[in-house]
DRENLUMGU-912286 format. One record per residue: residue number from 1; residue in three letters; z, y, x of N, C-alpha, C, CB in turn. Coordinates in steps of 0.001 Angstrom, whole numbers, plus 500000, padded with zeros to 6 digits. Each point is the difference from the previous one (the first is absolute). Glycine has a CB too. Layout:
 num residu    n.w    n.v    n.u   ca.w   ca.v   ca.u    c.w    c.v    c.u   cb.w   cb.v   cb.u
 NUM    ALA      Z      Y      X      Z      Y      X      Z      Y      X      Z      Y      X
...
! end
This chain:
 num residu    n.w    n.v    n.u   ca.w   ca.v   ca.u    c.w    c.v    c.u   cb.w   cb.v   cb.u
   1    MET 320776 493527 420001 498739 500794 499696 499594 500881 501023 500539 499919 497791
   2    LYS 500497 501218 502180 500062 500951 501361 499528 499932 501043 501394 500233 499424
   3    THR 499546 498202 501249 499637 499639 501019 498403 499514 500311 502477 499660 499867
   4    ILE 497405 500030 499170 498214 499203 499797 498961 501300 500272 500613 497951 497630
   5    ILE 499857 503005 501786 499273 501108 500086 500044 500858 501406 500384 499905 497492
   6    CYS 501138 499958 502987 499891 501095 501384 498945 498846 500892 503065 501606 500159
   7    SER 497510 497242 500157 499648 499157 500894 498091 500178 499737 502776 498198 499938
   8    THR 496694 501758 499234 498688 500215 499969 499475 501516 500490 500152 498170 498132
   9    ILE 500685 502641 501613 500136 501177 499963 499757 500239 501806 501695 500163 497381
  10    LEU 499556 499389 503006 499830 499823 501536 498924 499215 500784 502183 500222 499631
  11    PHE 497450 498482 499579 498755 499448 500666 499107 500931 499850 500355 497798 499647
  12    LEU 499182 502758 499488 498984 501085 499631 499883 500920 501224 500576 499949 497435
  13    THR 500606 500192 502860 499797 501534 501018 499825 499471 500902 501275 501689 499408
  14    ILE 499370 497373 501238 499872 499201 501153 498639 499763 500180 502098 499010 499762
  15    THR 497519 500359 499327 498301 499405 500504 499225 500972 499446 500136 497390 499909
  16    SER 500016 503776 500035 498990 501477 499509 500316 500511 501257 500168 500701 497211
  17    CYS 500528 499375 503855 500348 500879 500870 498591 499813 501144 503050 499841 499415
  18    ASN 496710 498786 500567 499153 499970 501090 498352 500421 499613 501797 498096 500977
  19    VAL 498031 502520 498171 498668 501135 499517 500441 501180 500279 499080 498920 498087
  20    ASP 501251 501536 502149 500368 501690 499980 498846 500356 500632 502613 500290 500227
  21    PRO 496254 500503 499487 499067 500730 500216 499979 500811 501141 499886 499783 497933
  22    SER 501494 500932 501843 499867 500596 501507 501643 500088 500029 497326 501648 500235
  23    PRO 502699 497397 500692 501170 500215 500333 500568 500996 501259 499754 497840 498857
  24    THR 501556 501828 501663 500294 501271 501145 500861 499011 500432 499820 502745 499177
  25    TYR 499928 497197 502245 500573 499334 501063 501334 500696 500847 497511 499093 500048
  26    PRO 503388 500236 500335 500542 500579 500468 500017 500315 501463 500689 499387 498105
  27    SER 499354 501299 502792 499696 500392 501527 500526 498750 500706 500291 502742 499880
  28    ALA 499198 497051 500835 500379 498532 501224 501614 500291 500068 497461 499854 502035
  29    ALA 503179 501310 498667 501228 500584 499907 501010 499584 499266 498869 501443 500436
  30    SER 500375 498450 498227 501299 499467 498757 499824 498413 499276 500085 502817 499154
  31    ARG 499225 496805 501582 499384 498369 499625 501464 499089 500950 496292 500498 500043
  32    TYR 503731 499003 499260 501116 498818 500047 499562 498520 500131 501259 501512 498560
  33    SER 499150 498017 501943 499327 499006 500570 501032 498464 499578 498781 501978 502176
  34    SER 500166 496509 497576 500954 499114 499504 501041 499621 501147 498237 499142 498278
  35    LYS 501487 501069 502999 500889 500102 501271 501422 500804 499485 497688 500140 501848
  36    GLU 502126 500724 497949 501343 501363 499733 500321 499259 499159 499486 502523 500309
  37    MET 499811 497234 498169 500973 499320 499115 500905 498932 500275 498498 500637 498826
  38    ALA 500781 498115 501900 500614 498941 500534 501130 500204 501057 497891 499057 499446
  39    GLU 501970 501741 501260 501114 500718 500796 501247 500598 498796 497929 500847 502174
  40    GLN 501827 499988 496892 500845 500206 499390 500829 498696 499151 498638 502250 500219
  41    VAL 500625 496649 499377 500335 499335 499417 500940 499125 500666 498188 500522 498836
  42    ILE 501564 499310 502318 500918 499224 501093 500977 500938 500019 498410 498728 501535
  43    THR 501760 502250 498663 501313 501079 500335 501091 499798 498468 498142 502310 501711
  44    ALA 500787 497694 497342 501004 499727 498735 500333 498492 499787 498979 502048 498781
  45    LEU 500840 497075 502095 500439 498458 499888 500954 499918 500942 497927 498947 499320
  46    GLN 501903 501795 501704 501184 499837 501113 501148 500883 499339 498394 499747 502368
  47    HIS 501342 501365 497103 501295 500756 499105 500464 499192 498827 499083 502317 500485
  48    MET 499808 496413 498968 500585 499192 499063 500031 500930 498821 501348 498494 501617
  49    SER 497822 502789 498127 500123 501124 499230 498595 499729 498870 501374 501768 502205
  50    SER 499125 498055 496342 498793 500029 499359 500058 501688 499468 499846 497020 499265
  51    HIS 500774 503768 500904 499598 501509 500216 499106 500370 500577 501610 500310 499933
  52    GLU 498661 499412 501305 498639 500067 501565 498618 499462 498943 501806 498768 502996
  53    TYR 498266 499993 496776 498860 499097 499368 499290 500743 498681 501412 497728 500806
  54    ILE 499527 502755 498611 499601 500700 498756 499302 501371 499993 501840 498790 499271
  55    ALA 498585 501755 501828 499356 501349 500410 498572 499539 500465 502310 501309 500812
  56    LEU 497415 497408 499734 498358 500251 500302 499243 499500 499161 500199 499975 502054
  57    PHE 500309 499945 496376 499426 499642 499116 499241 501335 499424 501652 497940 499780
  58    PRO 497117 502071 499291 499683 501260 499631 500886 500868 498880 497819 498980 500704
  59    THR 502328 502146 499780 500677 500878 498987 499364 500077 498659 500724 501283 501847
  60    LEU 500502 499364 497137 499193 499445 498547 499236 501509 499959 502010 497988 498282
  61    GLN 497752 503191 502460 499246 501146 500048 498673 499463 500583 502020 501696 500251
  62    GLU 498089 497477 500844 498491 499040 500297 499408 499539 498791 500811 499000 502105
  63    PHE 499459 500286 497289 499650 499398 498961 499607 500883 498550 501450 498239 501327
  64    HIS 499287 502873 499256 499751 501149 498828 498767 500449 500360 502307 500855 499540
  65    GLN 497692 499316 501623 498714 500985 500474 498478 498864 499889 501865 501807 502164
  66    ILE 498650 496874 497934 499119 499434 499839 499352 499836 498165 501086 499051 502606
  67    MET 499933 500845 496979 499711 500470 498285 498962 501030 499666 502374 499660 499651
  68    GLU 498104 501260 501064 499730 501246 499324 498423 500031 500973 502995 501435 499257
  69    LYS 496752 498422 501874 498786 499758 500516 498934 498889 499052 501420 500584 502388
  70    ASN 499261 499000 496686 499215 498928 499213 500143 500339 498583 500373 498155 501671
  71    SER 499940 503158 497867 499979 500787 498967 499034 499398 498355 500359 501934 502398
  72    LEU 498578 497967 498507 499513 499929 498954 500124 498423 499039 498610 502041 501338
  73    LEU 501881 496966 499334 500692 498661 499581 500742 500140 499004 500061 499244 501932
  74    TYR 500630 501870 498497 501163 500278 499013 500310 500945 498556 500493 499502 502255
  75    GLY 497832 501408 497732 499819 501022 499240 501575 500695 499464 497459 498757 499383
  76    GLU 502904 501300 499553 501390 500902 500025 501013 499004 499432 498945 502522 499549
  77    SER 500992 496390 500913 501439 499218 500332 500433 499990 501295 499561 498570 498383
  78    LEU 499652 502477 502976 500364 499532 500942 501704 500657 500529 497077 499546 500323
  79    SER 503342 501558 498393 501407 500245 500371 500654 498410 500013 500138 502721 498793
  80    ALA 499770 496993 499825 500815 498474 499505 499951 499187 500832 499564 500003 498008
  81    ALA 499014 499700 502504 499972 499288 500898 500648 499970 501455 498398 500005 498537
  82    LYS 501948 501136 501999 500701 500229 501057 501442 499888 499756 498213 501290 500740
  83    GLN 502309 499186 498334 501519 499620 499239 500461 498445 499829 499502 502127 498557
  84    GLU 499452 497177 501022 499754 498536 499845 500192 499438 501105 498571 500175 498455
  85    PHE 500455 499934 502614 500052 499740 501301 501410 500286 500731 497529 500460 499835
  86    ALA 502702 500532 500013 501424 500698 500664 500990 499186 499514 499401 502437 500048
  87    THR 500794 496948 498762 501136 499080 499639 499770 498744 500400 500521 501196 498224
  88    THR 498150 498259 502155 499683 499056 500701 500300 499331 501288 498924 500855 498701
  89    TYR 500424 500617 502174 500582 500186 501655 501771 499521 500076 498071 502526 500468
  90    GLU 502158 498724 498602 501741 499538 500118 500785 498809 499810 499913 501819 499362
  91    ASN 499524 497936 499621 500687 498832 499508 499710 498411 500487 500049 501672 498136
  92    HIS 498534 498450 502108 499249 498563 500142 499841 500078 501837 498273 499856 497084
  93    LEU 500464 500943 503130 499453 500141 501434 501009 500075 500851 498143 501079 499396
  94    ILE 502923 499852 500552 500728 500553 501296 501004 498681 499893 499829 503149 500018
  95    THR 500761 495992 498870 500507 498675 500319 499689 499185 500260 500718 500369 499301
  96    ALA 498072 499332 500908 498936 498936 500022 500210 500289 501574 498092 499930 497538
  97    VAL 501363 501332 502869 500147 500015 501758 501055 499512 500246 498961 501820 500568
  98    LYS 502246 499049 498981 501216 499461 500857 499924 498885 499869 501406 501468 499875
  99    GLU 498604 497491 498843 500511 498598 500068 498957 499170 501147 500994 500100 497171
 100    SER 497985 500372 502680 498804 499102 501013 501237 500401 501708 496285 500791 498311
 101    PHE 503656 500312 502006 501029 500296 501523 500848 499138 499922 500029 502296 500322
 102    ASP 500714 497783 498705 501312 499343 499969 499577 498420 500347 501235 501803 498077
 103    ARG 497813 497590 501130 499892 498680 499936 499523 499469 501582 499436 500185 497192
 104    ILE 499741 500663 503248 499431 499828 501394 501253 500236 501111 497444 500926 499127
 105    ILE 503664 499679 500695 500951 500032 500824 501064 499042 500082 499361 501958 499791
 106    ARG 500551 496748 498610 501033 499300 499748 498941 498661 500845 501677 501313 497317
 107    GLU 496941 498975 502057 499392 498699 500734 499870 499533 501611 498834 500495 498002
 108    GLY 501142 501279 502736 500634 499879 501543 500938 499888 500255 498998 500853 500509
 109    ASN 502133 498926 498685 501157 499879 500412 500086 498637 499902 500860 502118 499472
 110    LYS 498505 497237 499797 500253 498276 499814 499314 499288 501041 500078 500039 497496
 111    LYS 498607 500808 503324 499430 499359 500974 500611 500552 500975 498058 499455 499097
 112    GLY 502921 501021 501469 501177 500728 501058 499205 500575 500644 501813 498596 500341
 113    ILE 497532 502689 498900 499408 501218 500469 501355 500944 499891 497241 499570 499148
 114    ALA 503363 501299 502398 500573 500709 499788 499384 501374 499906 501405 498394 500737
 115    TRP 498294 502467 498141 499138 500886 499367 500177 501047 501456 500376 499557 496779
 116    ASN 500767 500676 503799 500590 501417 500799 499154 499455 501716 503309 500660 498321
 117    THR 496135 498100 501590 499395 499726 501220 498849 499978 499988 501447 499055 500535
 118    ILE 497574 500917 498292 498576 500087 499895 499451 501254 500925 500161 498918 497503
 119    ARG 498521 500506 502646 499210 500881 500948 498353 500196 499713 501833 499156 501735
 120    PHE 497640 501512 497746 498613 500458 499620 498905 499301 501062 501027 502438 499005
 121    GLU 498526 496488 500321 498582 499836 501269 498760 500426 499794 500810 498163 500568
 122    ARG 499015 502020 497995 498295 500115 499638 499514 500051 498443 499688 498541 502175
 123    THR 499470 502390 497579 499981 499431 498847 497860 499654 499430 503243 501643 499517
 124    GLU 496740 497555 499693 498687 499466 500260 499792 500848 498034 500059 496853 502463
 125    SER 498598 503524 497742 499849 500945 498837 498402 500719 500260 503006 500536 499754
 126    SER 496437 499743 499014 498694 500878 500230 500461 501399 499071 497886 497699 500262
 127    GLU 501870 502909 501352 500215 501668 499947 499186 500610 498539 499977 500216 503088
 128    ILE 500307 500343 496340 499184 500707 498657 500440 501339 500142 499964 498063 498201
 129    VAL 499336 502875 501990 500583 500999 500720 498820 500997 498522 500871 499038 503711
 130    LYS 497934 500757 495900 499437 501059 499438 499900 499743 498576 498870 500563 502020
 131    GLN 501847 499511 497146 500332 499313 498826 501431 500757 499357 498759 497588 501042
 132    GLN 500979 502961 498162 500883 500612 499003 501249 499038 499728 497921 501245 498913
 133    PHE 501947 497747 500657 500741 498570 499919 499168 498631 499617 501958 501502 499261
 134    ALA 499411 497825 501671 498983 498050 500169 501400 499361 500132 497180 500094 501863
 135    GLN 502660 498727 498375 500910 498844 499906 499712 499519 501347 500026 499386 497424
 136    ALA 500559 500176 503407 499668 498854 501106 501061 499451 500089 498471 500895 501306
 137    GLN 501742 497748 499424 500524 499109 500762 500630 500386 500893 498692 498905 499502
 138    VAL 502886 501057 501150 499939 500373 501190 501213 498689 500451 499103 503090 499763
 139    VAL 500760 496644 501606 500701 498795 499982 501043 500812 501488 497754 497445 498762
 140    ILE 503508 502481 501082 500705 500492 501110 500728 499137 500848 500080 501731 498760
 141    VAL 499423 498069 502512 500472 499035 500764 501083 500594 501127 497702 498707 499470
 142    PHE 503584 500615 500469 501571 500216 500424 500246 498825 500629 500884 501418 498166
 143    THR 500124 499142 502978 500925 498716 500823 501177 500135 499528 499000 499882 502148
 144    ALA 501971 499036 497900 501093 500279 499541 500797 498568 500949 499164 501547 497235
 145    ASN 502093 498383 503378 500129 498975 500940 498981 499279 500620 501667 499923 498917
 146    GLY 497151 500733 501608 499332 498780 500656 498861 499583 499266 502056 499228 500855
 147    LYS 497868 500969 497581 498901 499260 499310 499517 501045 499107 500925 497591 500106
 148    ARG 497754 502006 499816 499178 500939 499450 499896 500085 498367 498826 499653 502220
 149    TYR 501207 501690 496903 500025 499424 499011 499082 500785 499172 502158 499005 500417
 150    SER 497210 501047 498201 499067 500957 499820 500675 500520 498436 497612 498822 501647
 151    LEU 501714 502530 497814 500488 500346 498701 498349 500305 499495 502950 501120 500459
 152    SER 496798 498096 498576 498410 500449 499117 500404 500940 498983 498693 497656 500089
 153    LEU 501312 503539 500134 499984 501125 498906 498708 500142 499129 501502 501237 501567
 154    GLU 498129 497916 497213 498874 499677 499321 500125 501550 499391 499895 496979 499558
 155    LYS 498941 503389 500301 499501 501473 499113 500820 501039 500015 499002 498815 498467
 156    ALA 500896 501222 503017 500371 501641 500817 499244 500658 499535 500617 499658 502044
 157    LEU 499833 501432 497354 499335 500835 499689 499997 501379 500880 500304 498692 497934
 158    ILE 497965 501799 501869 500020 501294 501200 499587 501015 499001 499185 498894 502545
 159    ILE 501528 502069 497573 499855 501524 499088 499856 500920 500781 501322 499592 498329
 160    ASN 497534 501105 501666 499138 501399 500898 500380 499481 501612 500511 502603 497978
 161    ALA 499225 495849 501870 499803 499575 501796 501672 499832 500493 497365 501824 500694
 162    ARG 503690 497993 497951 501032 499936 500639 500567 498845 499565 500158 502217 500358
 163    TRP 500061 496484 500689 500509 498845 499476 501288 499796 499398 498649 499442 501437
 164    ARG 501584 500109 497467 501109 499728 499267 500421 498537 499596 499420 502181 499329
 165    VAL 501861 497602 500708 500099 498319 499593 499798 499851 498984 501329 499382 501128
 166    SER 498962 499520 498183 500452 499673 498683 500758 498413 499669 497934 501765 499490
 167    GLN 502531 498089 499357 501009 499338 499921 499503 498423 500240 501175 501935 498467
 168    PHE 497307 497814 501887 499418 498688 500541 500073 499781 501235 498682 500036 498535
 169    ILE 502894 499408 501968 500040 499576 501316 500498 498903 500201 500049 501827 500536
 170    LYS 499543 497116 500503 500477 498747 500452 500225 499554 501255 499127 499687 498364
 171    LEU 502101 499617 501953 500188 499799 501437 499128 498715 499928 502533 501144 500684
 172    VAL 497109 498660 500471 499013 498646 499975 500453 499769 501720 497382 500570 497825
! end
């Protein structure tokens, strides 16, 4: 039951963030593009490091900040909701991010990809930088052994104009 409540709270938090009447946007210098995120994903894959990939996922503090900005949704249960989400974050979300990364490594190995030799080529996405929170699809194109491959990162998160990965990634 708590998982359902926590999932509902997360969904409401995520969808409500797009209607902040007085958003504060980061300066151009602090913006972080999908290309920069993609290059870091490629580096994590080259190192076959799930830790490097997990570091590109939003932090618990970032999610808590979103919850705080939408505190009216939670009322007096904000503190309890944050505690419950922290448990879900550590026990489920981080695990799902690691498992999806490990799956990509295995699938690539089956296709003959030598991860340490891959090279970033480009990203395909729409740049959304004027929202506190958004989701987007990003395709990361890379080469390995003279062949072109793509990673489809569905539901990439953009939090305060910083692109973040999700557990929804596919090797195409």
